[in-house]
C-alpha positions in Angstrom: 87.2 130.0 78.5 86.7 128.8 82.1 90.1 127.6 83.2 88.5 125.1 85.6 88.0 122.8 82.6 91.6 121.7 83.1 91.1 120.6 86.7 92.0 117.0 87.3 89.5 114.6 88.9 91.7 114.3 92.0 91.8 118.1 92.5 88.1 118.5 91.7 87.2 115.8 94.3 89.3 117.6 96.9 87.3 120.8 96.2 84.1 118.9 96.6 85.2 117.5 99.9 86.2 120.9 101.3 83.1 122.6 100.0 85.0 124.9 97.6 83.2 123.5 94.5 79.9 121.8 93.6 79.3 119.0 91.1 76.6 121.0 89.4 79.1 123.8 88.7 81.6 121.4 87.3 79.0 119.7 85.1 77.8 123.0 83.7 81.3 124.0 82.8 81.8 120.8 80.9 78.6 121.3 78.9 79.6 124.9 78.1 83.0 123.6 76.9 81.2 121.1 74.7 79.0 123.8 73.3 82.0 126.0 72.5 84.0 123.3 70.8 81.8 120.6 69.4 81.0 122.4 66.1 84.7 122.0 65.3 85.7 118.8 67.1 82.7 116.5 66.8 83.9 114.3 69.7 80.6 113.6 71.4 77.7 111.6 70.0 75.1 112.0 72.8 75.1 114.8 75.4 73.3 113.7 78.5 72.7 117.2 80.0 69.4 116.6 81.9 70.3 113.3 83.5 73.9 114.6 84.2 72.7 117.6 86.1 70.2 115.5 88.1 73.1 113.2 89.0 75.3 116.2 89.9 72.7 117.6 92.2 72.4 114.2 94.0 76.2 114.2 94.4 76.2 117.6 95.9 73.8 116.4 98.5 76.0 113.4 99.4 79.1 115.5 99.7 77.3 118.0 101.9 76.2 115.1 104.1 79.7 113.6 104.1 78.5 110.4 102.4 80.0 110.3 98.9 79.7 107.0 97.1 83.4 107.1 96.1 86.3 109.6 95.9 85.1 110.3 92.3 81.5 111.0 93.3 80.2 113.9 91.1 83.1 113.9 88.6 82.0 114.2 85.0 82.9 111.2 82.7 82.2 110.2 79.1 82.0 106.7 77.7 82.8 105.5 74.2 79.6 104.8 72.4 80.2 101.1 72.1 80.1 100.8 75.9 76.3 100.3 76.2 74.1 102.4 78.5 70.5 101.6 79.1 68.1 103.7 77.0 70.8 104.9 74.6 71.4 103.8 71.0 74.9 102.4 70.2 75.4 102.7 66.4 79.0 101.5 66.7 80.2 104.4 64.5 78.3 103.3 61.4 75.2 104.3 59.6 74.5 100.6 58.9 73.4 99.6 62.4 70.2 99.9 64.3 69.5 102.9 66.5 67.3 100.9 68.9 68.1 101.9 72.5 70.0 99.3 74.5 68.1 97.6 77.3 71.0 97.4 79.8 74.2 99.0 80.9 77.5 97.4 80.3 79.6 96.5 83.4 81.6 99.7 83.1 78.5 101.9 83.0 77.1 100.1 86.1 80.4 100.6 88.0 80.5 104.4 87.3 76.9 104.8 88.3 77.4 102.9 91.6 80.4 105.2 92.3 78.4 108.4 91.7 80.2 109.7 88.7 78.3 112.0 86.4 77.8 110.5 83.0 77.8 113.5 80.6 77.9 111.8 77.2 79.0 109.1 74.7 82.0 109.7 72.5 82.4 109.0 68.8 84.1 106.1 67.1 84.7 105.0 63.5 82.6 102.3 61.8 82.6 99.1 63.9 85.7 100.4 65.7 87.8 99.1 62.8 89.9 102.2 62.2 92.6 104.2 64.1 90.8 107.3 62.8 88.1 109.7 63.5 86.3 108.9 60.2 82.7 107.5 60.7 79.8 107.0 58.3 77.4 107.8 61.2 79.2 110.5 63.3 81.1 112.2 60.5 84.7 113.4 61.1 86.2 113.8 64.6 89.2 116.1 64.7 92.3 116.5 66.8 92.0 119.6 69.2 95.7 120.2 68.8 95.4 120.8 65.1 92.0 120.4 63.4 93.4 119.1 60.1 94.9 116.2 62.0 93.3 112.9 63.1 92.6 112.2 66.8 93.3 108.5 66.2 90.9 105.7 67.1 89.0 103.8 67.5 88.5 105.7 70.8 88.6 108.9 68.7 86.0 111.0 70.5 87.4 110.0 73.9 90.9 111.2 73.0 89.7 114.4 71.5 87.3 115.1 74.3 90.0 114.5 76.9 92.5 116.8 75.3 89.8 119.5 74.7 88.7 119.7 78.3 85.3 117.9 78.2 85.8 116.8 81.8 88.8 114.9 83.3 87.6 111.3 82.9 86.9 109.3 79.7 86.7 105.6 79.0 87.7 104.0 75.7 88.1 100.4 74.4 91.2 98.8 72.8 91.6 95.7 70.7 94.8 96.6 68.8 95.7 100.1 70.0 92.4 101.9 70.2 93.1 103.5 73.5 96.8 104.1 73.2 96.8 105.5 69.6 94.4 108.3 70.3 96.0 108.9 73.6 99.3 109.4 71.8 97.9 111.5 69.0 96.0 113.7 71.5 98.7 114.0 74.1 96.7 112.4 76.9 97.3 109.4 79.1 95.6 106.1 78.2 95.8 102.7 79.8 95.0 99.4 78.1 94.7 97.1 81.1 95.5 93.4 81.2 92.8 91.4 79.4 90.0 90.7 81.9 91.1 93.3 84.4 88.1 95.6 83.7 84.9 93.5 83.1 83.5 94.2 79.6 80.5 93.0 77.6 80.7 91.6 75.1 84.2 90.1 75.7 86.4 89.3 72.7 89.9 88.3 71.8 92.2 91.2 73.1 89.3 93.6 73.8 89.6 95.8 76.9 88.1 98.9 78.3 90.4 101.5 80.0 90.8 105.0 81.2 91.8 108.0 79.1 92.7 111.0 81.3 95.1 114.0 81.5 96.9 112.7 84.5 98.1 109.3 85.6 96.5 109.8 89.1 93.1 110.3 87.6 93.5 107.0 85.6 94.4 105.2 88.8 91.4 106.6 90.6 89.2 105.5 87.7 90.7 102.0 87.7 89.6 101.7 91.3 86.1 102.0 90.1 85.9 100.1 86.8 88.1 97.2 87.8 85.7 96.1 90.4 84.0 92.7 89.9 80.8 92.5 87.9 78.1 90.7 90.0 76.4 89.5 86.8 79.6 87.8 85.5 79.1 89.1 82.0 82.8 88.8 81.1 84.0 85.2 80.9 87.6 86.5 80.6 87.3 88.5 83.8 90.4 88.2 86.1 90.1 87.6 89.8 89.8 91.0 91.6 93.2 92.6 92.3 93.2 93.6 96.0 95.0 96.9 95.5 94.2 100.6 95.7 95.6 101.8 92.4 95.6 105.4 93.3 96.8 104.9 96.9 99.7 102.8 95.8 100.7 105.0 92.9 103.7 106.7 94.7 104.9 103.4 96.4 107.4 102.8 93.7 111.2 102.6 93.3 112.9 102.6 89.9 116.1 101.4 91.5 117.1 98.1 89.9 114.1 97.8 87.6 114.9 96.1 84.3 113.6 98.1 81.4 113.8 97.2 77.7 113.7 99.8 75.0 112.6 99.1 71.4 112.3 101.9 68.9 111.9 100.0 65.6 109.8 96.9 65.1 111.2 96.5 61.5 107.7 95.8 60.2 104.9 98.1 59.2 105.4 101.9 58.8 108.9 103.3 59.2 109.3 105.1 62.5 109.6 108.9 62.2 112.9 110.1 63.7 111.4 112.3 66.4 109.1 109.5 67.5 112.0 107.2 68.0 113.9 109.9 69.7 111.1 110.4 72.3 111.3 106.7 73.3 115.1 106.8 73.5 115.0 110.0 75.6 112.5 108.5 78.0 114.6 105.3 78.4 117.8 107.3 79.0 116.1 109.4 81.6 114.9 106.3 83.4 118.4 104.8 83.3 119.7 108.0 84.8 117.3 107.6 87.7 118.4 104.1 88.5 116.8 101.7 86.1 118.8 99.0 84.2 118.0 99.6 80.5 118.7 97.2 77.7 117.9 97.4 74.0 115.8 94.4 72.7 115.5 93.3 69.1 112.2 93.4 67.2 109.9 90.5 67.9 107.0 91.0 65.5 107.3 89.5 62.1 105.6 90.4 58.8 103.6 87.2 59.0 102.3 88.0 62.4 101.2 91.5 61.4 99.6 90.1 58.3 98.0 87.4 60.4 96.1 89.9 62.7 95.1 91.9 59.6 93.8 88.9 57.8 92.0 87.5 60.8 90.1 90.8 61.2 89.4 91.0 57.5 87.9 87.5 57.6 85.7 88.4 60.6 84.6 91.7 59.1 84.0 90.2 55.6 81.6 87.7 57.0 79.6 90.5 58.7 79.6 92.8 55.6 78.6 90.1 53.2 75.6 89.1 55.3 74.2 92.6 54.8 71.9 93.5 52.0 73.3 95.9 49.4 71.4 98.9 50.7 72.8 98.4 54.2 76.3 97.7 53.0 76.3 101.0 51.0 75.9 102.9 54.2 79.3 101.8 55.5 82.5 103.8 54.8 83.7 102.6 51.4 87.2 102.3 52.9 85.8 99.7 55.4 84.0 97.7 52.7 87.1 97.6 50.5 89.4 96.6 53.4 87.0 93.9 54.6 86.3 92.3 51.2 89.2 93.0 48.7 90.8 89.7 49.4 88.8 88.1 52.3 86.1 86.8 49.9 88.7 84.3 48.6 89.9 83.1 52.0 89.6 79.4 52.8 89.2 77.9 56.2 92.8 76.8 56.0 94.0 80.4 55.3 92.0 81.8 58.2 93.4 79.2 60.6 96.8 80.2 59.3 96.1 83.8 60.4 95.0 82.6 63.8 98.1 80.5 64.2 100.1 83.7 63.5 98.2 85.5 66.2 99.2 82.8 68.7 102.8 83.1 67.4 102.6 86.8 68.1 101.4 86.1 71.7 104.3 83.7 72.3 106.9 86.0 70.7 105.8 89.0 72.8 106.0 87.2 76.1 109.3 85.5 75.1 110.9 88.9 74.2 109.6 90.8 77.3 109.3 88.4 80.2 112.8 89.1 81.5 112.0 92.8 81.9 109.8 94.7 84.3 108.7 97.1 81.6 109.2 97.9 77.9 109.5 101.4 76.5 108.6 102.0 72.8 106.8 104.3 70.5 103.0 104.0 70.5 102.6 104.9 66.8 105.5 105.2 64.3 104.1 108.6 63.3 102.2 111.4 65.0 98.7 112.3 64.2 98.0 111.9 60.4 95.5 113.7 58.2 92.0 114.1 59.5 90.5 113.1 56.2 92.3 109.7 56.2 91.2 106.4 57.6 94.7 105.3 58.4 98.2 106.7 57.6 98.5 106.7 53.8 94.7 106.1 53.5 95.2 102.7 51.7 92.5 100.1 52.6 94.8 97.3 51.4 97.4 98.4 54.0 95.2 99.5 56.8 97.1 98.2 59.9 100.7 99.1 59.1 100.8 101.5 62.0 99.9 99.1 64.9 103.0 97.0 65.1 103.9 98.5 68.6 100.5 98.3 70.1 98.7 95.1 68.9 101.2 92.6 70.4 100.2 93.5 73.9 96.5 93.0 73.2 97.2 89.5 72.0 99.6 88.7 74.9 97.1 90.2 77.4 99.8 92.4 79.0 99.0 95.9 80.3 100.3 98.8 78.2 99.8 102.6 78.4 100.5 105.7 76.3 101.9 108.7 78.1 102.9 111.9 76.3 106.6 112.6 76.3 107.3 115.4 73.8 106.1 117.1 70.6 107.0 116.5 67.0 109.8 118.5 65.5 109.1 117.3 61.9 108.4 119.9 59.3 105.4 117.9 58.3 103.9 117.5 61.7 105.3 120.3 63.9 104.1 120.5 67.5 102.0 117.4 67.6 102.1 115.2 70.7 104.3 112.2 70.8 103.4 109.5 73.3 105.7 106.7 74.5 104.3 103.3 75.3 104.9 101.6 78.6 104.2 97.9 78.6 104.4 95.7 81.7 104.2 92.0 82.6 100.8 90.3 82.4 98.6 91.3 85.4 100.9 94.2 86.5 98.5 97.0 85.8 99.6 98.7 89.0 103.3 98.6 87.9 102.5 100.2 84.6 100.6 103.0 86.3 103.4 103.5 88.8 106.1 103.8 86.2 103.9 106.1 84.1 103.4 108.3 87.2 107.2 108.4 87.6 107.6 109.3 83.9 105.0 112.0 84.4 107.3 113.6 87.0 110.6 113.5 85.0 109.4 114.1 81.4 110.1 117.4 79.6 108.0 120.4 80.2 104.6 119.9 78.6 102.8 122.4 76.4 99.5 123.9 77.6 96.3 122.0 76.6 94.6 123.4 73.5 92.4 126.1 74.9 91.2 127.8 71.8 90.0 125.3 69.2 90.6 126.7 65.8 
């Protein structure tokens, strides 16, 4: 194994600038790592070797001339397969969709091209992005590199697995209820769900964002400098005004002294929180208090009705899509998805669906009301570490498919930034040694603050285990 696979983007860029390393060399190492591991992980859908090497050669020329397009010029990157790239199919994780190549790039793909990053491949996702799991009727099973019988989470399943396995330092996922943070937690990497609209995305949708998944907070901040740039085509009607900040440059300009931090370890709805998961959030909060933060415990703010509301709303949406399909197409989807989408939604009335939407708005209001007095909130990401690879959700019950997202989904609906950063590893006899991420949520629009606190946490957290080198 070539140990350079674990180089951060920031360190690799420094080597480019000083002539120590070439982008072509870095790109070749990434593809070799994919070749070594993909038969077991199944994290990448499309490998773009030829075009990536062409882009890497062009980057080497620019660095030699002293004219890189950005500090990340020549750094390998993957995109989740629902982030469209011109000329590539986007099956959305399911065997039921067309494989016709997309005509245009999405905004994120345009931004990384303009910055000179080397696009090495598209990562896997479950059917329609509906699961926090690596199960897909099109891609097959994506596995967690820490333990192959465990799930990488989802729906940015391939991105999380690829990041932890060393398929380059930079990956981009999407998140509508936890789909960046859950796989980041399960795979022990850093994942940022930005404020809604911070990163232009197409198509936009309620709560949907794109964000970085990396092995260091600095790399995520550098990537945010690229993907948070405005989209000249204005394809995201939810796009926020550009934030005039250098995320990476301002990362260390942070003082914890006097910051008000809330801690919440049990939402009292959904799955019960595993003790070592709760302990990780408590330990993180206590360490922050010891370094000068003012830490308070806040009560749970998500109700059973709110969690049922978001589940019912997405069931209604998905049921409409599934029932429009002919029988042959519908039979190509994961049976779990079909059951979840239709077992009760076929009986929903308009009044029932509007009730679900009302609960989503109540969730938004409750989240802001509970957190606005604080600079940040510390909590678990998931109530449990990585679950079984063969499961579509913890417990594998399609009639209780979202019981594990009570900590993550509120911040999608409230539009607040939230991140997962690894803190410790499971001590449970059932899940020994698996990563445990803590969630850091900030006030709406304070993406920089979340990155800054996560960088501080990165420096004070317990000693981290080596990344999974041998995948077996």
